[in-house]
VOZA-469855 format. One record per residue: residue number from 1; residue in three letters; x, y, z of N, C-alpha, C in turn. Coordinates in nm, 3 decimals. Example, Ala and Ser with C-alpha at 12.3 -4.5 7.8 and 13.67 -1.06 7.14 Angstrom:
// VOZA-469855
SITE   num   residu       n.X       n.Y       n.Z      ca.X      ca.Y      ca.Z       c.X       c.Y       c.Z
SITE     1      Ala     1.319    -0.569     0.780     1.230    -0.450     0.780     1.320    -0.330     0.780
SITE     2      Ser     1.285    -0.225     0.708     1.367    -0.106     0.714     1.290     0.003     0.787
***
This chain:
// VOZA-469855
SITE   num   residu       n.X       n.Y       n.Z      ca.X      ca.Y      ca.Z       c.X       c.Y       c.Z
SITE     1      Met     0.087    -0.118     0.000     0.000     0.000     0.000     0.091     0.123     0.000
SITE     2      Val     0.112     0.181    -0.117     0.209     0.290    -0.130     0.137     0.424    -0.141
SITE     3      Ala     0.161     0.511    -0.043     0.103     0.645    -0.048     0.173     0.727    -0.156
SITE     4      Thr     0.094     0.803    -0.230     0.149     0.887    -0.336     0.111     1.033    -0.308
SITE     5      Pro     0.174     1.128    -0.376     0.146     1.270    -0.349    -0.001     1.307    -0.371
SITE     6      Ile    -0.047     1.407    -0.296    -0.184     1.457    -0.314    -0.185     1.577    -0.409
SITE     7      Gly    -0.070     1.615    -0.457    -0.061     1.729    -0.549     0.081     1.749    -0.596
SITE     8      Asn     0.167     1.789    -0.503     0.308     1.813    -0.535     0.381     1.680    -0.551
SITE     9      Leu     0.433     1.654    -0.669     0.494     1.524    -0.698     0.621     1.498    -0.619
SITE    10      Glu     0.674     1.601    -0.551     0.792     1.579    -0.467     0.755     1.513    -0.334
SITE    11      Asp     0.626     1.508    -0.304     0.581     1.454    -0.175     0.563     1.303    -0.179
SITE    12      Ile     0.665     1.232    -0.222     0.664     1.086    -0.214     0.793     1.045    -0.146
SITE    13      Thr     0.787     0.941    -0.065     0.905     0.902     0.011     1.004     0.826    -0.075
SITE    14      Leu     1.129     0.825    -0.030     1.232     0.748    -0.099     1.196     0.600    -0.099
SITE    15      Arg     1.141     0.554     0.012     1.101     0.414     0.020     0.988     0.384    -0.079
SITE    16      Gly     0.894     0.478    -0.090     0.784     0.460    -0.184     0.835     0.445    -0.326
SITE    17      Leu     0.930     0.529    -0.365     0.988     0.521    -0.500     1.059     0.388    -0.520
SITE    18      Arg     1.133     0.345    -0.419     1.205     0.217    -0.432     1.108     0.101    -0.450
SITE    19      Ile     1.001     0.100    -0.371     0.903    -0.008    -0.381     0.838    -0.010    -0.519
SITE    20      Leu     0.802     0.108    -0.570     0.738     0.115    -0.701     0.830     0.063    -0.812
SITE    21      Lys     0.959     0.078    -0.792     1.056     0.027    -0.891     1.076    -0.124    -0.878
SITE    22      Glu     1.064    -0.176    -0.756     1.101    -0.315    -0.730     0.987    -0.415    -0.752
SITE    23      Val     0.862    -0.371    -0.735     0.751    -0.468    -0.745     0.733    -0.515    -0.890
SITE    24      Asp     0.656    -0.622    -0.904     0.630    -0.677    -1.038     0.523    -0.598    -1.112
SITE    25      Phe     0.422    -0.551    -1.039     0.314    -0.473    -1.099     0.268    -0.365    -1.000
SITE    26      Ile     0.216    -0.255    -1.056     0.156    -0.150    -0.976     0.007    -0.146    -1.008
SITE    27      Leu    -0.077    -0.162    -0.905    -0.222    -0.152    -0.921    -0.261    -0.006    -0.904
SITE    28      Cys    -0.328     0.050    -1.006    -0.357     0.194    -1.008    -0.506     0.220    -1.015
SITE    29      Glu    -0.549     0.322    -0.944    -0.688     0.366    -0.956    -0.714     0.417    -1.098
SITE    30      Asp    -0.620     0.495    -1.151    -0.626     0.544    -1.289    -0.484     0.541    -1.343
SITE    31      Thr    -0.458     0.453    -1.438    -0.321     0.436    -1.489    -0.267     0.565    -1.550
SITE    32      Arg    -0.356     0.648    -1.605    -0.311     0.773    -1.668    -0.259     0.871    -1.563
SITE    33      Val    -0.325     0.875    -1.448    -0.281     0.963    -1.340    -0.149     0.914    -1.282
SITE    34      Thr    -0.141     0.784    -1.256    -0.019     0.728    -1.197     0.099     0.741    -1.293
SITE    35      Lys     0.074     0.736    -1.422     0.181     0.747    -1.522     0.257     0.878    -1.509
SITE    36      Ile     0.188     0.985    -1.470     0.254     1.115    -1.453     0.363     1.105    -1.346
SITE    37      Leu     0.329     1.039    -1.235     0.425     1.020    -1.126     0.538     0.927    -1.170
SITE    38      Leu     0.502     0.816    -1.233     0.603     0.718    -1.275     0.699     0.778    -1.377
SITE    39      Asp     0.646     0.856    -1.470     0.733     0.918    -1.571     0.831     1.016    -1.509
SITE    40      Lys     0.783     1.092    -1.409     0.871     1.190    -1.344     0.993     1.122    -1.282
SITE    41      Tyr     0.971     1.004    -1.225     1.081     0.936    -1.156     1.136     0.818    -1.237
SITE    42      Glu     1.101     0.815    -1.366     1.155     0.716    -1.461     1.135     0.572    -1.410
SITE    43      Ile     1.013     0.546    -1.366     0.978     0.412    -1.317     0.905     0.339    -1.429
SITE    44      Lys     0.955     0.222    -1.466     0.904     0.148    -1.582     0.817     0.029    -1.544
SITE    45      Thr     0.786     0.012    -1.417     0.708    -0.103    -1.371     0.571    -0.106    -1.441
SITE    46      Pro     0.530    -0.222    -1.493     0.399    -0.229    -1.558     0.284    -0.203    -1.460
SITE    47      Thr     0.177    -0.144    -1.512     0.062    -0.108    -1.428    -0.061    -0.189    -1.466
SITE    48      Ile    -0.149    -0.206    -1.368    -0.278    -0.272    -1.386    -0.385    -0.182    -1.326
SITE    49      Ser    -0.492    -0.161    -1.398    -0.600    -0.076    -1.349    -0.684    -0.149    -1.246
SITE    50      Tyr    -0.706    -0.084    -1.131    -0.803    -0.133    -1.032    -0.871    -0.011    -0.972
SITE    51      Phe    -1.004    -0.001    -0.990    -1.076     0.116    -0.942    -1.210     0.074    -0.884
SITE    52      Gln    -1.290     0.171    -0.846    -1.413     0.146    -0.770    -1.505     0.046    -0.838
SITE    53      His    -1.513     0.050    -0.970    -1.608    -0.035    -1.041    -1.543    -0.158    -1.105
SITE    54      Ser    -1.421    -0.189    -1.065    -1.357    -0.311    -1.114    -1.436    -0.432    -1.063
SITE    55      Gly    -1.458    -0.528    -1.151    -1.539    -0.643    -1.115    -1.459    -0.754    -1.049
SITE    56      Leu    -1.527    -0.863    -1.018    -1.464    -0.976    -0.951    -1.359    -1.042    -1.039
SITE    57      Ala    -1.374    -1.031    -1.172    -1.274    -1.089    -1.262    -1.138    -1.022    -1.241
SITE    58      Lys    -1.140    -0.890    -1.221    -1.014    -0.818    -1.197    -0.956    -0.856    -1.061
SITE    59      Val    -1.042    -0.871    -0.961    -0.995    -0.914    -0.829    -0.931    -1.052    -0.838
SITE    60      Lys    -0.994    -1.142    -0.914    -0.938    -1.277    -0.931    -0.802    -1.270    -0.999
SITE    61      Gln    -0.788    -1.182    -1.099    -0.659    -1.165    -1.166    -0.551    -1.123    -1.067
SITE    62      Ile    -0.586    -1.031    -0.979    -0.491    -0.981    -0.880    -0.454    -1.091    -0.781
SITE    63      Ile    -0.554    -1.164    -0.733    -0.528    -1.272    -0.638    -0.444    -1.382    -0.703
SITE    64      Asp    -0.470    -1.412    -0.830    -0.391    -1.512    -0.901    -0.244    -1.470    -0.910
SITE    65      Leu    -0.220    -1.341    -0.934    -0.082    -1.291    -0.939    -0.013    -1.309    -0.804
SITE    66      Leu    -0.087    -1.282    -0.697    -0.031    -1.299    -0.563    -0.001    -1.446    -0.535
SITE    67      Lys    -0.088    -1.534    -0.580    -0.066    -1.678    -0.560     0.055    -1.728    -0.640
SITE    68      Gln     0.087    -1.657    -0.748     0.205    -1.691    -0.828     0.333    -1.637    -0.765
SITE    69      Gly     0.319    -1.565    -0.653     0.436    -1.511    -0.585     0.477    -1.373    -0.632
SITE    70      Lys     0.391    -1.307    -0.709     0.423    -1.173    -0.757     0.409    -1.071    -0.644
SITE    71      Asn     0.495    -0.971    -0.646     0.486    -0.860    -0.552     0.411    -0.745    -0.620
SITE    72      Leu     0.307    -0.696    -0.554     0.223    -0.591    -0.611     0.224    -0.468    -0.521
SITE    73      Ala     0.222    -0.352    -0.583     0.204    -0.226    -0.510     0.068    -0.170    -0.547
SITE    74      Leu    -0.006    -0.123    -0.448    -0.135    -0.060    -0.473    -0.122     0.089    -0.445
SITE    75      Val    -0.163     0.171    -0.542    -0.162     0.316    -0.523    -0.299     0.371    -0.558
SITE    76      Ser    -0.332     0.487    -0.501    -0.453     0.558    -0.541    -0.410     0.674    -0.630
SITE    77      Asp    -0.507     0.748    -0.681    -0.471     0.865    -0.764    -0.394     0.968    -0.682
SITE    78      Ala    -0.427     0.977    -0.554    -0.360     1.075    -0.467    -0.377     1.033    -0.322
SITE    79      Gly    -0.266     1.036    -0.249    -0.274     1.008    -0.106    -0.254     0.861    -0.072
SITE    80      Thr    -0.309     0.822     0.041    -0.289     0.688     0.095    -0.398     0.593     0.048
SITE    81      Pro    -0.362     0.486    -0.022    -0.464     0.393    -0.070    -0.537     0.326     0.046
SITE    82      Gly    -0.666     0.302     0.024    -0.746     0.238     0.127    -0.819     0.335     0.218
SITE    83      Ile    -0.784     0.463     0.212    -0.850     0.565     0.293    -0.943     0.645     0.202
SITE    84      Ser    -1.075     0.625     0.219    -1.174     0.684     0.127    -1.134     0.650    -0.017
SITE    85      Asp    -1.112     0.523    -0.040    -1.049     0.478    -0.164    -1.088     0.332    -0.186
SITE    86      Pro    -1.107     0.289    -0.311    -1.149     0.150    -0.336    -1.048     0.045    -0.293
SITE    87      Gly    -0.928     0.086    -0.259    -0.827    -0.010    -0.216    -0.865    -0.087    -0.092
SITE    88      Asn    -0.947    -0.027    -0.004    -0.983    -0.098     0.119    -1.066    -0.223     0.089
SITE    89      Lys    -1.152    -0.215    -0.014    -1.233    -0.331    -0.052    -1.145    -0.441    -0.111
SITE    90      Leu    -1.045    -0.401    -0.189    -0.954    -0.500    -0.247    -0.879    -0.575    -0.137
SITE    91      Ile    -0.831    -0.502    -0.038    -0.759    -0.566     0.073    -0.850    -0.665     0.145
SITE    92      Glu    -0.975    -0.626     0.165    -1.072    -0.716     0.230    -1.087    -0.846     0.150
SITE    93      Leu    -1.100    -0.834     0.018    -1.120    -0.952    -0.067    -0.994    -1.038    -0.073
SITE    94      Val    -0.878    -0.974    -0.079    -0.752    -1.049    -0.082    -0.734    -1.127     0.047
SITE    95      Leu    -0.760    -1.063     0.161    -0.742    -1.130     0.290    -0.842    -1.244     0.309
SITE    96      Ala    -0.959    -1.232     0.248    -1.057    -1.340     0.257    -1.006    -1.465     0.187
SITE    97      Asp    -0.928    -1.447     0.080    -0.875    -1.560     0.003    -0.736    -1.601     0.050
SITE    98      Leu    -0.657    -1.502     0.093    -0.518    -1.528     0.135    -0.496    -1.465     0.273
SITE    99      Pro    -0.552    -1.526     0.378    -0.549    -1.463     0.511    -0.410    -1.443     0.570
SITE   100      Asn    -0.311    -1.515     0.520    -0.177    -1.504     0.577    -0.082    -1.420     0.492
SITE   101      Ile    -0.135    -1.357     0.388    -0.049    -1.277     0.301     0.003    -1.154     0.375
SITE   102      Lys     0.124    -1.115     0.343     0.184    -0.998     0.407     0.147    -0.872     0.330
SITE   103      Ile     0.086    -0.777     0.400     0.051    -0.648     0.340     0.124    -0.540     0.417
SITE   104      Glu     0.205    -0.462     0.346     0.287    -0.360     0.410     0.236    -0.220     0.377
SITE   105      Pro     0.222    -0.134     0.478     0.191     0.007     0.450     0.320     0.084     0.422
SITE   106      Ile     0.321     0.159     0.313     0.432     0.249     0.283     0.377     0.390     0.300
SITE   107      Pro     0.393     0.449     0.419     0.320     0.572     0.453     0.367     0.693     0.375
SITE   108      Gly     0.279     0.793     0.375     0.311     0.918     0.305     0.196     1.015     0.315
SITE   109      Ala     0.170     1.085     0.205     0.073     1.195     0.205    -0.070     1.147     0.229
SITE   110      Asn    -0.146     1.231     0.298    -0.289     1.209     0.320    -0.353     1.345     0.338
SITE   111      Ala    -0.454     1.375     0.257    -0.514     1.509     0.258    -0.579     1.543     0.391
SITE   112      Ala    -0.648     1.447     0.451    -0.718     1.474     0.578    -0.618     1.508     0.689
SITE   113      Ile    -0.513     1.429     0.700    -0.412     1.452     0.804    -0.337     1.582     0.778
SITE   114      Ser    -0.310     1.611     0.651    -0.242     1.737     0.618    -0.326     1.857     0.659
SITE   115      Ala    -0.457     1.850     0.631    -0.546     1.959     0.669    -0.556     1.973     0.820
SITE   116      Leu    -0.568     1.860     0.889    -0.573     1.863     1.036    -0.448     1.928     1.094
SITE   117      Ser    -0.334     1.898     1.035    -0.206     1.944     1.091    -0.193     2.096     1.089
SITE   118      Ile    -0.263     2.162     0.996    -0.253     2.309     0.988    -0.381     2.378     1.036
SITE   119      Ser    -0.477     2.300     1.085    -0.607     2.357     1.119    -0.606     2.443     1.245
SITE   120      Gly    -0.519     2.410     1.339    -0.522     2.480     1.467    -0.634     2.432     1.557
SITE   121      Leu    -0.703     2.326     1.516    -0.812     2.268     1.595    -0.762     2.144     1.668
SITE   122      Pro    -0.833     2.098     1.771    -0.789     1.980     1.845    -0.774     1.858     1.754
SITE   123      Thr    -0.662     1.789     1.768    -0.635     1.673     1.683    -0.613     1.545     1.763
SITE   124      Asp    -0.626     1.554     1.896    -0.607     1.432     1.976    -0.722     1.334     1.955
SITE   125      Lys    -0.840     1.388     1.923    -0.956     1.305     1.888    -1.028     1.373     1.772
SITE   126      Phe    -1.053     1.297     1.667    -1.127     1.354     1.554    -1.205     1.243     1.484
SITE   127      Val    -1.307     1.285     1.408    -1.388     1.191     1.331    -1.370     1.223     1.183
SITE   128      Phe    -1.334     1.121     1.106    -1.313     1.138     0.962    -1.431     1.079     0.887
SITE   129      Tyr    -1.495     1.160     0.803    -1.616     1.117     0.732    -1.591     1.084     0.585
SITE   130      Gly    -1.469     1.103     0.538    -1.441     1.077     0.397    -1.523     1.168     0.308
SITE   131      Phe    -1.568     1.115     0.194    -1.657     1.191     0.106    -1.801     1.174     0.155
SITE   132      Leu    -1.870     1.285     0.175    -2.008     1.278     0.221    -2.097     1.225     0.109
SITE   133      Pro    -2.206     1.156     0.145    -2.300     1.111     0.041    -2.360     1.230    -0.032
SITE   134      His    -2.395     1.210    -0.159    -2.450     1.320    -0.238    -2.587     1.363    -0.188
SITE   135      Lys    -2.672     1.267    -0.157    -2.809     1.300    -0.117    -2.853     1.220     0.005
SITE   136      Lys    -2.879     1.091    -0.013    -2.936     1.009     0.093    -2.845     1.004     0.215
SITE   137      Gly    -2.899     1.048     0.327    -2.825     1.042     0.452    -2.732     1.159     0.477
SITE   138      Lys    -2.720     1.251     0.381    -2.624     1.360     0.398    -2.663     1.454     0.511
SITE   139      Glu    -2.791     1.490     0.518    -2.832     1.584     0.623    -2.812     1.523     0.761
SITE   140      Thr    -2.833     1.394     0.774    -2.811     1.326     0.902    -2.665     1.338     0.944
SITE   141      Ile    -2.574     1.319     0.849    -2.431     1.330     0.880    -2.394     1.474     0.914
SITE   142      Leu    -2.450     1.570     0.842    -2.420     1.711     0.871    -2.467     1.748     1.012
SITE   143      Lys    -2.582     1.697     1.052    -2.629     1.723     1.189    -2.537     1.657     1.291
SITE   144      Glu    -2.486     1.539     1.257    -2.392     1.471     1.346    -2.264     1.554     1.361
SITE   145      Ile    -2.217     1.611     1.250    -2.097     1.696     1.254    -2.121     1.817     1.343
SITE   146      Ile    -2.239     1.877     1.331    -2.271     1.995     1.412    -2.269     1.961     1.561
SITE   147      Asn    -2.318     1.842     1.595    -2.329     1.803     1.736    -2.207     1.727     1.787
SITE   148      Asn    -2.112     1.698     1.698    -1.995     1.620     1.736    -1.907     1.699     1.834
SITE   149      Lys    -1.868     1.637     1.944    -1.783     1.706     2.041    -1.635     1.699     2.002
SITE   150      Phe    -1.604     1.620     1.900    -1.467     1.611     1.850    -1.455     1.687     1.718
SITE   151      Thr    -1.333     1.710     1.676    -1.309     1.773     1.546    -1.358     1.680     1.435
SITE   152      Ser    -1.422     1.738     1.334    -1.473     1.661     1.220    -1.394     1.697     1.095
SITE   153      Val    -1.369     1.597     1.012    -1.296     1.617     0.886    -1.369     1.545     0.775
SITE   154      Phe    -1.386     1.612     0.661    -1.444     1.543     0.546    -1.394     1.605     0.416
SITE   155      Tyr    -1.410     1.528     0.309    -1.374     1.574     0.175    -1.500     1.623     0.103
SITE   156      Glu    -1.482     1.723     0.016    -1.594     1.768    -0.066    -1.543     1.809    -0.203
SITE   157      Ser    -1.630     1.795    -0.302    -1.592     1.825    -0.440    -1.616     1.972    -0.473
SITE   158      Thr    -1.556     2.014    -0.582    -1.573     2.152    -0.629    -1.718     2.184    -0.660
SITE   159      His    -1.796     2.083    -0.700    -1.935     2.106    -0.740    -2.029     2.118    -0.621
SITE   160      Arg    -1.986     2.070    -0.504    -2.079     2.066    -0.390    -2.031     2.144    -0.268
SITE   161      Ile    -1.911     2.202    -0.273    -1.856     2.265    -0.153    -1.944     2.378    -0.102
SITE   162      Leu    -1.991     2.466    -0.188    -2.074     2.578    -0.142    -2.209     2.529    -0.091
SITE   163      Lys    -2.267     2.434    -0.160    -2.397     2.380    -0.119    -2.387     2.314     0.019
SITE   164      Thr    -2.280     2.238     0.040    -2.262     2.169     0.168    -2.241     2.269     0.282
SITE   165      Leu    -2.156     2.369     0.260    -2.131     2.468     0.364    -2.255     2.552     0.393
SITE   166      Asn    -2.330     2.585     0.290    -2.455     2.660     0.311    -2.556     2.578     0.389
SITE   167      Lys    -2.558     2.447     0.364    -2.648     2.360     0.439    -2.608     2.355     0.586
SITE   168      Leu    -2.478     2.348     0.612    -2.431     2.351     0.751    -2.471     2.482     0.819
SITE   169      Lys    -2.461     2.591     0.745    -2.501     2.721     0.799    -2.650     2.722     0.830
SITE   170      Asp    -2.731     2.670     0.737    -2.876     2.667     0.757    -2.915     2.580     0.876
SITE   171      Leu    -2.835     2.476     0.902    -2.864     2.386     1.013    -2.815     2.441     1.147
SITE   172      Gly    -2.748     2.557     1.141    -2.710     2.625     1.266    -2.570     2.597     1.315
SITE   173      Leu    -2.477     2.562     1.225    -2.339     2.536     1.269    -2.280     2.659     1.336
SITE   174      Asp    -2.227     2.640     1.457    -2.165     2.749     1.532    -2.028     2.703     1.583
SITE   175      Lys    -1.942     2.667     1.490    -1.808     2.618     1.524    -1.707     2.682     1.431
SITE   176      His    -1.580     2.669     1.468    -1.473     2.719     1.382    -1.459     2.627     1.261
SITE   177      Val    -1.440     2.687     1.145    -1.432     2.611     1.020    -1.300     2.641     0.950
SITE   178      Val    -1.235     2.536     0.902    -1.115     2.551     0.819    -1.140     2.475     0.689
SITE   179      Val    -1.132     2.545     0.578    -1.151     2.482     0.447    -1.020     2.493     0.370
SITE   180      Cys    -0.965     2.378     0.332    -0.839     2.374     0.258    -0.867     2.336     0.113
SITE   181      Arg    -0.818     2.417     0.022    -0.838     2.391    -0.121    -0.704     2.363    -0.188
SITE   182      Glu    -0.700     2.256    -0.267    -0.583     2.224    -0.349    -0.455     2.213    -0.265
SITE   183      Leu    -0.460     2.139    -0.156    -0.343     2.124    -0.069    -0.222     2.074    -0.146
SITE   184      Thr    -0.109     2.136    -0.121     0.024     2.108    -0.177     0.038     2.148    -0.324
SITE   185      Lys    -0.068     2.201    -0.383    -0.062     2.241    -0.523    -0.033     2.390    -0.537
SITE   186      Lys    -0.017     2.436    -0.659     0.022     2.574    -0.686    -0.075     2.675    -0.626
SITE   187      Phe    -0.205     2.644    -0.633    -0.306     2.740    -0.587    -0.366     2.700    -0.452
SITE   188      Glu    -0.285     2.637    -0.368    -0.330     2.601    -0.233    -0.384     2.724    -0.160
SITE   189      Thr    -0.502     2.708    -0.101    -0.566     2.818    -0.028    -0.631     2.761     0.097
SITE   190      Val    -0.619     2.834     0.208    -0.682     2.791     0.334    -0.771     2.904     0.384
SITE   191      Tyr    -0.897     2.870     0.408    -0.996     2.965     0.460    -1.027     2.929     0.605
SITE   192      Arg    -1.028     3.028     0.693    -1.053     3.003     0.835    -1.155     3.103     0.889
SITE   193      Gly    -1.237     3.057     0.985    -1.331     3.148     1.049    -1.462     3.080     1.079
SITE   194      Ser    -1.565     3.161     1.100    -1.700     3.107     1.118    -1.750     3.056     0.984
SITE   195      Ile    -1.860     2.983     0.985    -1.915     2.932     0.860    -1.951     3.047     0.766
SITE   196      Ser    -2.004     3.157     0.821    -2.040     3.273     0.739    -1.917     3.339     0.679
SITE   197      Glu    -1.811     3.353     0.760    -1.688     3.416     0.712    -1.623     3.334     0.601
SITE   198      Val    -1.620     3.203     0.620    -1.559     3.115     0.520    -1.640     3.118     0.391
SITE   199      Leu    -1.772     3.114     0.402    -1.857     3.119     0.283    -1.838     3.250     0.206
SITE   200      Thr    -1.827     3.360     0.278    -1.806     3.490     0.213    -1.678     3.489     0.131
SITE   201      Glu    -1.571     3.435     0.190    -1.442     3.429     0.119    -1.449     3.335     0.000
SITE   202      Leu    -1.513     3.221     0.019    -1.523     3.124    -0.091    -1.606     3.179    -0.207
SITE   203      Glu    -1.714     3.246    -0.174    -1.806     3.293    -0.277    -1.745     3.404    -0.363
SITE   204      Lys    -1.646     3.475    -0.309    -1.581     3.579    -0.390    -1.448     3.531    -0.447
SITE   205      Gly    -1.414     3.406    -0.419    -1.290     3.350    -0.470    -1.315     3.242    -0.573
SITE   206      Ile    -1.224     3.145    -0.577    -1.232     3.035    -0.673    -1.275     2.909    -0.599
SITE   207      Thr    -1.378     2.842    -0.650    -1.424     2.720    -0.584    -1.391     2.596    -0.665
SITE   208      Lys    -1.297     2.608    -0.758    -1.252     2.491    -0.831    -1.143     2.421    -0.750
SITE   209      Gly    -1.140     2.288    -0.761    -1.035     2.214    -0.693    -1.090     2.111    -0.597
SITE   210      Glu    -1.000     2.055    -0.518    -1.036     1.953    -0.421    -1.031     2.015    -0.282
SITE   211      Phe    -1.132     1.984    -0.200    -1.147     2.050    -0.071    -1.143     1.951     0.045
SITE   212      Val    -1.079     1.994     0.153    -1.087     1.924     0.281    -1.146     2.023     0.381
SITE   213      Val    -1.250     1.981     0.451    -1.316     2.068     0.549    -1.290     2.013     0.689
SITE   214      Val    -1.244     2.102     0.777    -1.218     2.066     0.917    -1.304     2.156     1.004
SITE   215      Ile    -1.379     2.096     1.095    -1.473     2.171     1.179    -1.452     2.130     1.324
SITE   216      Gly    -1.439     2.230     1.412    -1.420     2.196     1.552    -1.441     2.314     1.644
***
């Protein structure tokens, strides 16, 4: 399980690069995205696509490779595989078939932890919600975030960030909010303040990109 950069391609560990060079195959969420990283570091290891909608035939192919003694690296498009990522389901299926197989974490970048680290909010206890559901159950989770006594962290897309924050405002959120946009990338921006203050800044700025929201 090799963590890859969440934006800046320099944010990969030396160990991660070595593993990607040494394994027999790299399992990628999107081979086109991973190719950018591999090309930068001149890594020629063959890749295999594995993503959210990969079927059982692809899982069987991966398990067969492991049974043949092949070493595989799993990466996501960005960050740590298995965290809000289809890799966790693959690990579950592999362990069901090969319960004694060795799975190693190769740690590195993670957007949620990066946002928490600069939030200035309590980090000794926090709840991570990943990507919020688009519709069903979303309001229930937002109410839970409002009432949560610990810091809350979640991911949101460029298309829904304003709608989600406005919904939190309508539901009466009265906590400090930190919204991180495009972490580690050229246009990284961090908004801090009340929900109203953050919304004001976002609405007059750019809402394109990937967002991490921290509330506490």
